[in-house]
C-alpha positions in Angstrom: 0.0 0.0 0.0 1.4 3.4 -0.9 1.6 6.2 1.6 -1.7 7.8 2.5 -2.0 11.6 2.0 -4.3 13.4 4.4 -4.8 17.1 5.1 -6.5 19.0 7.9 -8.8 21.9 7.7 -10.5 23.9 10.4 -14.0 22.8 11.1 -16.5 25.5 10.1 -19.2 26.7 12.6 -21.9 25.2 10.3 -20.3 21.8 10.7 -20.2 21.8 14.5 -23.7 20.5 14.9 -22.9 17.3 12.9 -19.7 16.9 14.9 -21.5 17.4 18.2 -24.1 14.8 17.3 -21.3 12.3 16.4 -19.2 13.2 19.5 -22.1 12.9 22.0 -23.2 9.5 20.7 -19.7 8.1 20.5 -18.6 9.4 23.9 -21.8 8.3 25.5 -21.1 4.7 24.2 -17.6 4.9 25.7 -18.9 6.3 29.1 -21.5 3.6 29.2 -19.1 0.8 28.4 -16.4 2.0 30.7 -18.3 3.4 33.7 -21.5 1.4 33.7 -23.9 4.3 33.3 -27.0 3.8 31.2 -26.8 5.2 27.7 -29.3 7.9 28.7 -27.1 9.0 31.6 -24.1 8.8 29.5 -25.6 11.1 26.8 -26.3 13.7 29.5 -22.7 13.5 30.7 -21.2 13.6 27.2 -23.4 16.6 26.3 -22.5 18.5 29.5 -18.8 17.9 29.1 -18.8 19.0 25.4 -20.7 22.2 26.3 -18.2 22.9 29.2 -15.1 22.1 27.1 -16.2 24.0 24.0 -18.4 26.9 25.2 -17.7 28.8 22.0 -17.9 25.8 19.8 -15.3 26.0 17.0 -14.1 29.4 18.2 -13.2 28.2 21.8 -9.7 29.6 22.5 -6.8 27.1 22.5 -9.0 24.3 21.0 -8.6 23.1 17.5 -11.4 21.3 15.8 -10.2 19.8 12.5 -11.8 17.9 9.6 -9.4 15.2 8.4 -9.6 15.1 4.6 -8.3 12.9 1.8 -8.1 13.6 -1.9 -10.8 15.8 -3.3 -11.9 17.4 0.0 -13.5 14.1 1.3 -13.9 14.4 5.0 -12.8 11.1 6.5 -12.8 12.0 10.2 -12.4 14.5 13.0 -9.5 15.6 15.2 -9.9 17.9 18.3 -7.0 18.9 20.4 -6.2 21.6 22.9 -2.9 23.3 23.5 -1.6 24.5 26.9 1.7 25.2 28.6 2.2 28.2 26.2 1.8 25.8 23.3 4.4 23.3 24.5 1.8 20.6 25.1 -1.1 19.4 22.9 -3.8 17.1 24.3 -5.9 15.2 21.8 -9.5 15.2 23.1 -11.1 13.4 20.2 -9.8 11.6 17.1 -11.9 9.5 14.8 -11.5 8.1 11.3 -15.0 7.2 10.0 -15.6 3.4 9.8 -15.5 3.2 6.0 -12.0 4.7 6.0 -10.5 2.6 8.8 -7.7 0.0 8.4 -6.3 1.9 5.3 -3.5 3.8 7.0 -5.5 7.1 7.5 -5.3 7.1 11.3 -1.6 6.6 11.3 -1.1 9.2 8.5 -3.3 11.7 10.4 -1.3 11.3 13.7 2.0 11.7 11.9 0.8 14.8 10.0 -0.4 16.2 13.3 2.9 15.5 15.0 4.8 17.2 12.2 2.5 20.2 12.2 2.7 20.6 16.0 6.5 20.1 16.1 6.9 22.9 13.5 4.8 25.2 15.7 7.1 24.5 18.8 4.9 21.9 20.6 7.1 19.5 22.6 4.7 16.7 23.4 1.3 15.3 22.5 -0.9 13.6 25.2 -4.1 11.8 24.9 -6.4 9.4 26.9 -7.7 6.2 25.3 -10.5 4.1 26.7 -9.2 0.9 28.3 -11.4 -1.3 26.1 -10.4 0.4 22.8 -7.7 -2.1 21.8 -7.5 -0.9 18.2 -6.8 2.7 19.2 -4.2 1.7 21.8 -2.4 -0.4 19.1 -2.5 2.6 16.6 -1.1 5.0 19.2 1.7 2.7 20.3 2.5 2.1 16.6 3.2 5.8 16.1 5.2 6.1 19.3 2.9 7.0 22.2 3.8 5.4 25.5 1.4 4.4 28.3 1.9 6.9 31.2 -0.7 5.7 33.6 -4.0 3.9 34.0 -7.3 5.6 35.0 -9.4 3.5 37.4 -13.0 3.8 38.6 -15.3 2.0 40.9 -19.1 2.2 40.9 -20.7 2.3 44.3 -24.0 0.8 45.1 -26.6 3.5 45.8 -28.1 2.8 49.2 -31.7 3.3 47.8 -33.2 1.6 50.9 -31.9 4.5 53.0 -33.4 7.1 50.7 -37.0 6.1 51.5 -39.0 8.4 53.7 -38.0 8.3 57.3 -41.0 8.2 59.7 -41.2 11.5 61.7 
């Protein structure tokens, strides 16, 4: 397979709604699978986090929402990252290659292109968080040189519903 050429372009404000719909559904699935919440609860959490993280949508300072493109301006995925530490660090908050374009080298090409672009702008490191159950993503990130730096852990507690019933007065 030859090398895959991809480009990035800034997401336009009129594209944010479609991105938001994708993100909330995808993130809700991840929250539900990893934290045991119902899908309905997970959608509420995902919506709230997106609104808090991107209060100005595509114009939120220090956040970059990009459309990943191939060839004739065909959008094949999305990439959202934030920069901090005066630009020294970039944190990937969301990265997706649409299903029909996966396993063709696009994810690897996009990450390498991002790395080159950020390095040229003075960024020293890229960080990200990947869901524990997302083996394919972990393999991709390791393939392009990311190292595991920690493990997030969580424990769901039983809600003592019996204690929440009305107490006689």
